[in-house]
C-alpha positions as CSV (number, residue, x, y, z in Angstrom):
1,M,9.6,16.8,16.3
2,R,6.1,18.4,16.4
3,T,4.3,15.4,17.7
4,E,6.6,15.3,20.7
5,N,6.4,19.1,21.5
6,V,4.6,20.3,24.7
7,D,1.8,22.7,23.8
8,P,1.8,25.5,26.3
9,R,-2.0,25.8,26.0
10,F,-2.5,22.4,27.7
11,V,0.2,22.3,30.4
12,E,-2.5,22.6,33.1
13,I,-5.0,20.3,31.4
14,D,-5.0,17.9,34.3
15,R,-6.4,20.7,36.4
16,W,-9.2,21.7,34.0
17,P,-12.8,20.7,34.5
18,T,-13.4,17.4,32.7
19,A,-15.9,18.9,30.3
20,L,-13.5,21.6,29.2
21,A,-10.7,19.0,28.7
22,I,-13.0,16.9,26.6
23,E,-14.0,19.9,24.5
24,A,-10.3,20.6,23.8
25,M,-9.8,16.9,22.9
26,L,-12.7,16.9,20.5
27,E,-11.5,20.1,18.9
28,G,-8.1,18.3,18.4
29,Q,-9.9,15.5,16.6
30,I,-11.6,17.9,14.2
31,A,-8.2,19.6,13.5
32,A,-6.7,16.2,12.8
33,I,-9.1,15.5,10.0
34,A,-8.8,19.0,8.6
35,A,-5.0,18.5,8.4
36,L,-5.6,15.8,5.7
37,F,-7.0,18.1,3.1
38,S,-3.5,19.3,2.2
39,Q,-2.8,15.7,1.1
40,Q,-5.7,15.3,-1.2
41,A,-3.8,15.4,-4.5
42,K,-1.0,13.2,-3.2
43,L,-3.5,10.7,-1.9
44,A,-5.2,10.5,-5.3
45,E,-1.8,10.0,-7.0
46,A,-0.8,7.3,-4.5
47,A,-4.1,5.5,-4.7
48,E,-4.1,5.4,-8.5
49,A,-0.5,4.1,-8.7
50,A,-1.2,1.5,-6.0
51,A,-4.4,0.3,-7.7
52,A,-2.5,-0.2,-11.0
53,R,-0.3,-2.7,-9.3
54,L,-3.1,-4.3,-7.3
55,R,-5.1,-4.9,-10.5
56,Q,-2.2,-7.0,-11.7
57,G,-2.5,-9.3,-8.8
58,G,-0.3,-7.4,-6.3
59,R,-0.7,-7.4,-2.5
60,L,-1.1,-4.7,0.1
61,I,1.6,-4.9,2.8
62,Y,1.1,-2.8,5.9
63,V,4.2,-1.9,8.0
64,G,4.3,-0.3,11.4
65,A,5.2,-0.4,15.1
66,G,3.2,0.3,18.2
67,T,0.1,2.4,17.8
68,S,0.8,3.1,14.2
69,G,1.1,-0.6,13.5
70,R,-2.2,-1.4,15.2
71,I,-3.9,1.3,13.2
72,A,-2.5,0.0,10.0
73,V,-3.7,-3.5,10.8
74,Q,-7.2,-2.2,11.5
75,D,-7.3,-0.7,8.0
76,G,-6.1,-3.9,6.3
77,V,-8.2,-6.4,8.1
78,E,-11.4,-4.5,7.1
79,L,-10.8,-4.9,3.4
80,T,-11.7,-8.6,3.2
81,P,-15.2,-8.4,4.7
82,T,-16.0,-5.0,3.1
83,Y,-14.7,-5.6,-0.4
84,N,-14.0,-9.3,-0.4
85,W,-10.4,-8.5,-0.9
86,P,-8.5,-11.8,-0.8
87,S,-7.0,-12.3,2.7
88,D,-3.8,-13.8,1.2
89,R,-3.3,-10.4,-0.6
90,V,-3.1,-8.5,2.7
91,V,0.2,-8.8,4.6
92,F,1.2,-7.3,7.9
93,V,4.8,-6.5,8.8
94,L,4.8,-5.5,12.5
95,A,7.5,-4.7,15.0
96,G,7.3,-7.6,17.4
97,G,5.0,-9.6,15.1
98,L,1.3,-10.0,15.4
99,K,1.5,-10.6,19.2
100,A,2.4,-6.9,19.4
101,L,-1.2,-6.1,18.6
102,A,-2.3,-7.0,22.1
103,E,0.9,-6.4,24.1
104,S,3.8,-4.1,24.2
105,A,6.9,-5.4,22.3
106,E,9.7,-3.5,24.0
107,G,12.6,-2.6,21.7
108,A,11.0,-4.2,18.7
109,E,10.6,-0.8,16.9
110,D,14.4,-0.4,16.9
111,D,15.0,-3.8,15.2
112,R,16.0,-3.0,11.7
113,S,17.2,-6.6,11.0
114,D,13.8,-8.0,11.9
115,A,12.1,-5.5,9.6
116,I,14.3,-6.6,6.7
117,R,13.8,-10.3,7.6
118,Q,10.0,-9.9,7.6
119,I,10.1,-8.1,4.2
120,H,12.1,-11.0,2.8
121,E,9.8,-13.6,4.3
122,A,6.8,-11.7,2.7
123,K,8.6,-11.9,-0.6
124,A,7.8,-8.3,-1.3
125,G,8.3,-7.5,-5.0
126,P,7.4,-5.3,-7.9
127,S,3.7,-6.2,-7.9
128,D,3.2,-5.2,-4.3
129,V,2.2,-2.0,-2.5
130,V,3.9,-1.4,0.8
131,I,2.4,1.2,3.2
132,G,4.6,2.2,6.1
133,V,3.0,4.1,9.0
134,A,4.9,6.0,11.7
135,A,3.7,9.1,13.5
136,S,7.3,10.2,14.2
137,G,8.5,9.2,10.8
138,V,11.8,8.0,12.3
139,T,10.9,4.5,13.7
140,P,13.9,2.3,12.7
141,F,11.8,-0.8,12.1
142,T,9.3,0.9,9.7
143,V,12.0,2.9,7.9
144,A,14.1,-0.2,7.3
145,A,11.1,-2.3,6.1
146,V,9.9,0.3,3.7
147,G,13.4,0.9,2.4
148,E,14.0,-2.8,1.8
149,A,10.7,-3.2,0.1
150,R,11.5,-0.3,-2.3
151,E,14.8,-1.9,-3.1
152,R,12.9,-5.0,-4.0
153,G,10.8,-3.1,-6.5
154,A,7.6,-2.6,-4.4
155,L,5.6,0.6,-4.6
156,T,6.1,2.3,-1.3
157,I,3.8,4.8,0.5
158,G,4.9,6.5,3.7
159,V,2.6,8.0,6.3
160,S,4.0,10.3,9.0
161,S,2.9,13.2,11.1
162,N,6.3,14.9,10.7
163,A,7.6,16.3,7.4
164,G,11.2,15.7,6.3
165,T,11.6,12.4,8.1
166,P,13.4,9.3,7.1
167,L,10.2,7.3,6.4
168,L,9.0,9.9,3.9
169,A,12.5,10.0,2.3
170,V,12.5,6.3,1.5
171,S,8.9,6.2,0.3
172,Q,7.9,6.9,-3.3
173,F,4.7,8.6,-2.1
174,A,5.1,10.7,1.1
175,L,1.9,11.5,2.9
176,V,2.1,14.0,5.8
177,T,-0.6,14.1,8.5
178,D,0.6,17.3,10.0
179,T,-1.4,17.3,13.3
180,G,1.2,19.2,15.3
181,S,1.7,18.8,19.1
182,E,-0.7,16.6,21.1
183,L,-2.8,17.7,24.1
184,I,-0.9,15.1,26.0
185,A,2.7,15.5,24.8
186,G,3.8,12.6,22.7
187,S,0.5,10.7,22.9
188,T,0.2,10.0,19.2
189,R,-2.9,7.8,19.8
190,M,-4.7,11.1,19.9
191,K,-4.6,13.5,17.0
192,A,-1.9,11.7,15.1
193,G,-3.7,8.4,15.4
194,T,-7.0,9.8,14.3
195,A,-5.4,11.4,11.2
196,Q,-3.6,8.1,10.4
197,K,-6.8,6.1,10.6
198,A,-8.7,8.5,8.5
199,L,-6.0,8.8,5.9
200,L,-5.6,5.0,5.6
201,N,-9.4,4.6,5.3
202,V,-9.4,7.1,2.5
203,L,-6.4,5.7,0.7
204,S,-7.5,2.1,0.8
205,T,-11.1,2.9,-0.2
206,A,-9.8,4.9,-3.2
207,M,-7.7,1.9,-4.2
208,M,-10.8,-0.3,-4.0
209,L,-12.7,2.2,-6.1
210,R,-10.0,2.1,-8.8
211,C,-9.9,-1.7,-8.6
212,G,-13.6,-1.8,-9.6
213,L,-14.9,-3.1,-6.3
214,V,-17.6,-0.4,-5.9
215,Y,-20.4,0.4,-8.3
216,K,-22.8,3.3,-8.0
217,G,-21.6,3.9,-4.4
218,L,-22.5,0.3,-3.4
219,M,-20.2,-2.5,-2.1
220,V,-20.8,-4.9,-5.0
221,N,-17.8,-7.0,-4.1
222,M,-18.9,-7.5,-0.5
223,R,-18.4,-10.9,1.1
224,V,-21.9,-12.3,2.0
225,S,-21.0,-14.1,5.2
226,N,-24.1,-13.8,7.4
227,D,-27.9,-13.3,7.3
228,K,-27.6,-9.5,7.7
229,L,-25.3,-9.2,4.7
230,A,-27.4,-11.6,2.7
231,V,-30.3,-9.2,3.1
232,R,-28.1,-6.3,2.2
233,A,-26.8,-8.1,-0.9
234,R,-30.4,-8.8,-2.2
235,A,-31.2,-5.1,-1.5
236,I,-28.2,-4.1,-3.6
237,V,-29.3,-6.3,-6.5
238,Q,-32.8,-4.8,-6.3
239,Q,-31.5,-1.3,-6.2
240,L,-29.3,-1.7,-9.2
241,T,-31.7,-3.7,-11.4
242,G,-35.2,-2.7,-10.3
243,V,-36.3,-6.4,-9.9
244,D,-38.5,-7.5,-7.0
245,A,-37.2,-9.2,-3.8
246,E,-37.9,-12.7,-5.1
247,A,-36.1,-12.2,-8.4
248,A,-33.1,-10.6,-6.5
249,A,-33.0,-13.7,-4.2
250,D,-33.1,-16.0,-7.2
251,A,-30.3,-14.1,-8.9
252,M,-28.2,-14.3,-5.7
253,S,-28.8,-18.0,-5.5
254,A,-27.9,-18.5,-9.1
255,S,-24.7,-16.5,-8.7
256,G,-23.4,-18.5,-5.8
257,G,-23.4,-15.5,-3.6
258,S,-21.6,-13.0,-5.9
259,I,-23.4,-9.7,-6.0
260,K,-21.8,-8.6,-9.3
261,L,-22.8,-11.8,-11.0
262,A,-26.3,-11.6,-9.5
263,V,-26.7,-8.0,-10.9
264,L,-25.9,-9.2,-14.4
265,I,-28.2,-12.2,-14.1
266,A,-31.0,-10.0,-12.7
267,S,-30.4,-7.7,-15.7
268,G,-31.2,-10.6,-18.0
269,V,-27.8,-12.0,-18.7
270,E,-27.5,-15.8,-18.8
271,A,-25.4,-17.1,-15.9
272,G,-22.6,-18.5,-18.0
273,R,-22.4,-15.4,-20.2
274,A,-22.5,-13.2,-17.1
275,A,-19.5,-15.0,-15.7
276,E,-17.6,-14.5,-19.0
277,L,-18.4,-10.8,-19.1
278,L,-17.1,-10.4,-15.6
279,R,-13.9,-12.3,-16.3
280,A,-13.3,-10.2,-19.5
281,S,-13.9,-7.0,-17.6
282,G,-11.4,-7.8,-14.9
283,E,-14.3,-8.3,-12.5
284,N,-15.5,-4.7,-13.1
285,L,-19.3,-4.7,-12.9
286,R,-19.6,-1.3,-14.7
287,T,-17.5,-2.5,-17.6
288,A,-19.4,-5.8,-17.8
289,L,-22.8,-4.1,-17.9
290,E,-21.6,-1.7,-20.6
291,Q,-20.4,-4.6,-22.7
292,Y,-23.7,-6.4,-22.3
293,A,-25.6,-3.2,-23.2
294,S,-23.5,-2.8,-26.4
295,E,-24.2,-6.5,-27.3
296,S,-27.9,-6.1,-26.7
297,G,-28.0,-3.1,-29.0
């Protein structure tokens, strides 16, 4: 298993000058990102297939153990504040449960029965997208959970740093973050962890793009939950419509805090009609604006 191999280049790293050791670590981080480019086409295919299910009301279910599980959770929890993705449509299936985020859960990663139980409790089904993450690709908990989810009809995506592993075999979409051996043998919080985090960021962001939650490179579905974000929301409305600050603030007020609705209102659409356009478009701002433009002649 490549992630467990000892790299002969680094067997004396504990004796190196600190600056030199850090240089080697940073080079490893760069290599970890570079390893993802081989997965570009597969990432796109997986993101489009996943978004198709999510647009029908499906959920994202992240599965993992240990470091991989924590990285998966970090990706999932950021979707709600960034894209206003409903929190009840993000589920975490973790070896040892949520308490394992802050403390080690010895033996939990080997518990296949608990993995299957959690998938059943989550009621994973055909509308859902299940993402299993395991650097080794052999973690029993993660393999069992993803396998069970697939049997229940969920779309399954496996992320591993080792090719030809059980996790990838049970997943419909197999994504390999081939980062090779670590500077500290087996410490997958290093290169493997970096690659996992970057891949999940790219994958989930691509899903959000295909779900219509981004318009002209802006987070138009962002949850406006504090003063800083309120300022950003008004700036987005101004940028997309060309109105002044006061008009943008009025549109945000009339929209009840919805940036997409505010953009339509600031573009001259009556509030009720703006809401209808968004509903008819599946909450896709681009589609709603295009429909309004065609109506306006």
